[in-house]
C-alpha positions in Angstrom: 176.5 133.3 43.2 174.8 132.9 46.4 174.9 135.9 48.7 175.2 135.3 52.3 172.7 137.2 54.4 173.8 138.8 57.7 173.2 136.6 60.8 169.9 137.5 62.7 170.4 138.9 66.2 170.0 136.3 69.1 166.7 137.1 70.7 167.4 135.2 74.1 171.0 136.3 74.5 171.3 137.4 78.2 174.9 137.8 79.1 174.3 139.8 82.2 171.6 137.4 83.5 169.4 140.3 84.3 166.4 139.0 82.3 166.7 135.5 83.7 166.5 136.9 87.3 163.4 138.7 86.5 161.7 135.6 85.1 162.8 133.7 88.3 161.2 136.6 90.3 157.9 136.4 88.3 157.8 132.6 88.7 158.4 132.9 92.4 155.6 135.4 92.9 153.2 133.2 90.7 154.1 130.1 92.8 153.3 131.9 96.1 150.1 133.1 94.7 148.9 129.6 93.7 150.0 128.2 97.0 147.9 130.8 98.9 144.8 130.3 96.6 145.1 126.4 97.1 145.3 126.8 100.9 142.2 129.0 100.8 140.4 126.4 98.9 141.4 123.6 101.5 140.3 125.9 104.3 136.9 126.2 102.8 136.7 122.4 102.9 137.5 122.0 106.6 134.4 120.7 108.7 132.9 123.1 111.1 134.2 126.2 109.4 133.1 129.3 111.4 130.5 131.4 109.7 129.6 135.0 110.3 126.4 134.5 112.2 124.9 131.7 110.3 125.2 128.0 110.2 127.9 127.3 107.7 127.4 123.7 106.5 130.2 121.6 105.1 130.5 117.9 104.2 133.0 115.6 105.9 132.5 112.2 104.5 136.0 111.0 104.8 137.4 112.6 107.8 137.6 110.7 111.2 135.2 111.6 114.0 137.9 113.4 115.9 139.0 115.4 113.0 135.3 116.5 112.5 135.5 118.2 115.9 139.0 120.0 115.3 137.4 123.3 114.7 139.3 126.6 114.7 138.6 129.0 117.7 135.9 131.5 117.1 137.1 134.8 115.8 136.5 136.5 119.0 138.4 133.9 121.0 142.1 134.0 121.8 144.3 131.8 119.6 145.3 129.2 122.3 144.6 125.6 123.4 141.6 125.1 125.6 143.7 123.6 128.5 146.1 126.4 128.4 143.2 129.0 128.3 141.6 127.4 131.4 144.8 127.7 133.3 144.6 131.4 132.8 141.1 131.6 134.1 140.8 130.5 137.7 139.0 127.1 137.6 136.8 127.6 140.7 134.9 124.1 140.6 135.8 120.9 138.8 132.7 118.6 139.0 133.5 114.9 139.6 131.0 112.0 140.0 133.0 110.3 142.9 131.7 106.6 141.7 132.6 107.2 138.0 135.2 104.6 136.9 137.9 107.4 136.0 136.9 109.7 139.0 140.2 109.2 140.9 142.3 109.8 137.9 140.3 112.8 136.8 140.7 114.2 140.4 144.4 113.6 140.4 144.8 115.4 136.9 142.6 118.4 137.8 144.0 118.9 141.2 146.9 120.9 139.8 144.6 123.6 138.5 141.3 123.3 140.2 140.9 125.4 143.4 137.8 123.2 144.4 136.3 119.8 143.5 132.4 119.6 143.7 131.4 115.9 144.2 128.2 115.4 142.2 125.6 113.5 144.3 121.9 113.0 143.4 119.7 113.9 146.4 118.4 110.3 146.7 122.0 108.9 147.1 123.2 111.3 149.7 123.6 108.5 152.3 125.7 106.4 150.0 129.3 106.1 151.2 132.0 107.7 148.9 135.1 105.9 147.8 138.0 105.9 150.0 140.2 108.0 147.7 137.9 111.0 148.3 139.0 111.5 151.8 142.4 113.2 152.5 142.5 115.3 149.2 144.5 118.4 149.3 142.0 120.2 147.0 139.0 121.5 149.1 135.7 119.8 148.2 132.1 121.0 147.9 129.0 118.8 147.8 127.0 119.1 144.5 123.5 118.1 145.2 121.5 117.3 142.3 117.9 117.9 143.1 115.0 116.9 140.7 112.1 119.2 140.3 109.6 116.8 141.9 112.0 116.5 145.1 112.2 120.4 145.5 109.0 120.7 147.7 110.1 118.0 150.3 113.9 118.4 151.0 115.3 116.9 154.1 118.1 119.3 154.8 119.3 117.1 157.6 120.4 114.6 155.0 122.2 117.2 153.0 124.1 118.5 156.3 124.9 115.0 157.2 126.4 114.2 153.8 128.2 117.5 153.9 129.6 116.6 157.2 130.7 113.1 156.2 132.5 114.2 153.0 134.1 117.4 154.7 132.4 119.6 152.3 133.5 123.3 152.5 130.3 124.4 150.7 127.1 123.2 148.8 126.5 123.5 145.2 122.7 123.4 144.3 121.8 121.9 141.0 118.4 123.7 141.0 118.2 127.4 140.5 115.8 128.4 143.4 116.1 131.3 145.7 114.0 129.6 148.4 116.2 126.3 148.4 119.2 128.5 148.6 118.1 130.2 151.8 117.0 126.8 153.4 120.3 125.2 152.4 122.3 127.9 153.9 120.3 127.9 157.2 120.5 124.2 157.5 124.1 123.4 156.6 125.8 126.8 157.7 128.0 126.6 154.6 128.5 128.9 151.7 126.0 128.2 148.7 126.8 128.1 144.9 123.7 127.8 142.6 123.9 126.3 139.1 121.6 128.5 136.8 120.9 129.1 133.3 122.2 132.8 132.4 118.7 133.8 132.0 117.9 133.0 135.8 121.1 134.0 137.3 119.9 137.5 138.1 117.1 136.3 140.4 119.5 134.4 142.8 122.9 136.0 142.7 122.2 138.5 145.5 121.4 135.6 147.9 124.0 133.3 146.7 127.6 133.2 147.5 128.5 132.2 143.8 126.3 131.6 140.8 127.6 129.1 138.1 125.9 130.4 135.1 125.3 128.3 132.0 125.1 129.8 128.6 123.5 126.6 127.2 119.9 126.9 125.9 118.0 123.6 125.7 115.0 124.6 123.4 115.9 126.1 120.0 114.8 128.2 118.4 116.0 130.2 121.3 114.1 133.5 122.4 117.4 135.1 123.5 120.7 135.2 121.7 123.9 134.3 123.4 124.9 137.9 123.2 121.8 139.0 124.9 122.5 136.5 127.7 126.1 137.8 128.0 124.9 141.3 128.4 122.6 140.3 131.2 125.5 138.6 133.0 127.5 141.7 132.6 125.1 143.6 134.8 125.8 141.0 137.7 128.4 141.2 140.4 131.6 139.6 138.6 133.0 138.6 142.1 130.1 136.1 142.3 129.9 135.0 138.8 131.4 131.9 137.6 130.9 130.6 134.0 130.0 126.9 133.4 131.8 124.9 130.9 129.7 122.0 129.9 131.2 118.5 129.3 128.1 116.7 128.1 126.4 117.2 124.8 122.9 117.8 124.0 121.1 116.2 121.0 117.3 116.4 119.5 116.0 113.8 117.1 115.1 115.7 113.9 113.4 115.0 110.6 116.3 115.2 108.1 113.9 116.6 105.3 112.5 119.5 107.5 115.1 119.8 110.4 112.2 119.9 112.7 112.4 118.1 116.0 110.6 114.9 116.4 111.5 113.7 119.9 112.9 114.6 123.5 116.2 116.0 124.3 119.1 113.5 124.9 122.2 114.1 127.0 125.2 112.4 125.5 128.8 111.9 126.6 131.6 112.6 124.1 132.3 108.9 123.9 128.5 108.1 123.2 128.6 110.4 120.2 131.6 108.5 118.7 129.7 105.2 119.3 126.7 106.5 117.3 128.8 106.4 114.2 130.5 109.0 112.0 128.6 112.3 111.5 128.2 113.4 108.0 127.5 117.1 108.5 129.4 119.5 110.7 128.3 123.0 111.4 129.2 125.9 113.8 126.5 127.6 115.5 127.6 131.2 116.1 124.9 132.0 118.4 125.1 129.1 120.6 129.0 128.9 120.3 128.8 125.1 119.8 129.7 122.6 117.1 126.7 120.8 115.7 126.8 117.3 114.3 124.3 115.3 112.6 124.2 111.7 114.1 122.8 108.5 112.4 119.6 107.2 113.7 119.9 104.9 116.7 117.8 102.1 114.8 120.3 101.9 111.8 120.7 99.9 110.0 117.4 98.1 110.7 115.2 101.2 110.3 111.6 101.5 109.1 110.8 103.9 106.1 109.8 106.7 108.6 112.8 106.2 110.9 115.2 106.3 108.1 114.5 110.1 107.8 115.3 110.6 111.5 118.7 111.7 112.7 119.9 113.4 115.8 121.2 117.0 115.8 123.8 117.3 118.6 125.3 120.3 120.0 128.8 119.1 120.9 130.6 120.0 124.3 134.1 119.7 122.9 137.3 121.4 123.8 136.7 124.5 121.3 133.3 125.2 122.9 135.2 125.2 126.3 137.6 127.7 124.9 134.8 130.0 124.0 133.3 129.9 127.6 136.6 131.0 128.9 136.8 133.8 126.4 133.4 134.8 127.7 134.5 134.7 131.3 137.4 136.8 130.3 135.1 139.4 128.6 133.0 139.5 131.8 135.7 139.6 134.4 134.2 136.7 136.0 135.5 135.2 139.2 136.3 132.1 137.3 135.0 129.2 135.4 133.4 125.9 136.5 134.1 122.6 134.7 131.1 120.3 134.3 131.3 116.7 135.3 134.3 115.1 134.3 134.7 111.4 133.2 133.3 111.2 129.7 134.2 114.5 128.3 136.3 115.5 125.3 139.7 114.0 126.0 141.5 116.9 124.4 140.1 119.1 127.3 
């Protein structure tokens, strides 16, 4: 006779559904945790990731050129778009080359938020007639006179005065930081004077100038002063006269890729010219300079010699995020406003 054993209890019986709800909850938590971990990994691969005081390097071989410049705002910067940020800081000067092919369009677009235009005119072109569209503008204009160092000793201020009268300029912007020139310009033109200066030189002229347009750019790394040192110096100046410059042109140095040492002179590049040089394969963020850095291929590629093959250009990029950080600096200093460098071939997202 075969005896029948008692049936075994069902291990997975869950008539109330309570156990299954617990399993579902655990799976949901695990899914969220895995998603968050994956997102962190992806953020770590974003080009131009901001470091904590050092140059954080990431590769960006497959991203487009524009995507390489899509940096997040610096941790000390407000989370907002650059154009919206500039609107909250009074834009005192929008510099425009009146003969540039897009000058009229740039003037029209910037007139809604710029309190003054500054027409950029080299000293040796002051007698040149400006285009017809520059007359009758509703936005007041200043004359931005670009003076080369070798011209500074023999300035004919009558030419400057005549050009100011002809263009109806309300004031003069001097592109050379010199207290003597400032006094001469005011005496000859009978107009208010703004001086464009590096931040390190602003203290020497701000007492004599009506405005100082201070640039935090430094052109010869390694720099003797950090950006924060310069900001602290600017904080001691009269904020009612202080205007922070937002550069629109980028700066590049040829460097040896094996040693990252400079091998040539500085280049000034437009945003479009950087794109024309080809895709950059390294993107960095310079916490001290508050600028993005790209490595650009050698200009001789693909027909380079063995020596030239090791040469690339390290470019400090004047993109929209760099502009945002200058606006944040103006906020911190309580500055009178910001000044936008020459428009025309700037980052179009600005």
